[in-house]
C-alpha positions in Angstrom: 85.4 85.1 116.1 82.7 87.2 117.8 83.3 90.6 119.2 81.1 93.4 120.5 80.8 96.8 118.8 82.8 98.4 121.6 85.6 96.0 121.3 85.6 96.3 117.5 85.8 100.1 117.6 88.7 100.0 120.1 90.7 97.2 118.3 89.8 97.7 114.6 93.4 97.3 113.4 93.8 93.9 115.2 90.5 92.7 113.7 91.6 93.8 110.2 94.9 91.8 110.6 92.8 88.7 111.7 90.6 89.2 108.5 93.8 89.4 106.4 94.9 86.1 107.8 91.6 84.6 106.6 89.4 84.7 109.7 85.8 85.9 109.7 84.8 88.4 112.4 81.2 88.8 113.6 80.4 92.1 115.3 77.5 91.9 117.8 75.4 94.4 119.7 73.4 93.0 122.7 74.5 89.5 121.6 72.9 89.8 118.2 75.0 89.8 115.1 75.0 93.2 113.3 78.0 92.9 110.9 80.4 90.5 109.4 84.0 91.2 108.4 85.4 88.6 106.0 88.3 88.5 103.6 87.7 89.6 100.0 88.2 86.7 97.6 90.1 88.8 95.1 92.6 89.9 97.8 94.1 86.5 98.0 97.6 86.5 96.4 98.0 84.4 93.4 100.8 81.9 93.4 103.7 83.0 91.2 104.4 80.9 88.2 108.1 80.8 87.3 109.3 80.7 83.8 106.6 82.8 82.2 109.0 85.0 80.3 111.2 82.2 79.0 111.9 82.8 75.4 110.5 86.3 75.4 113.5 88.3 76.5 115.9 89.3 73.7 119.5 90.1 74.6 120.6 92.7 72.0 124.2 92.9 73.2 125.6 89.9 75.0 128.6 91.9 76.2 126.6 94.8 77.6 128.3 94.5 81.0 131.8 94.2 79.7 134.4 97.0 79.9 134.3 99.8 77.3 137.0 100.1 74.7 139.1 103.2 74.7 137.2 104.5 71.7 133.9 104.0 73.5 135.2 105.9 76.5 136.3 108.8 74.4 132.9 108.9 72.6 131.1 108.7 76.0 133.2 111.5 77.6 132.9 113.6 74.5 129.1 113.4 74.5 128.9 111.5 71.3 127.6 108.2 72.8 
């Protein structure tokens, strides 16, 4: 995409969105290229890899979401838990 300096200054946000989509924008003055907007290679999102934490998570208490016993409730309310 080629745009003039005047257009680039008036529509800079639109040009940045085009660059984020992967387009290259050439900015011209008197029909001569003076600048180039292009996406940064590091800005591309990496594809997620599922299962990378498999086997690394330890479940200490398998009943952590279960209801508390009466003794645990008394200890919690009493501030001893």
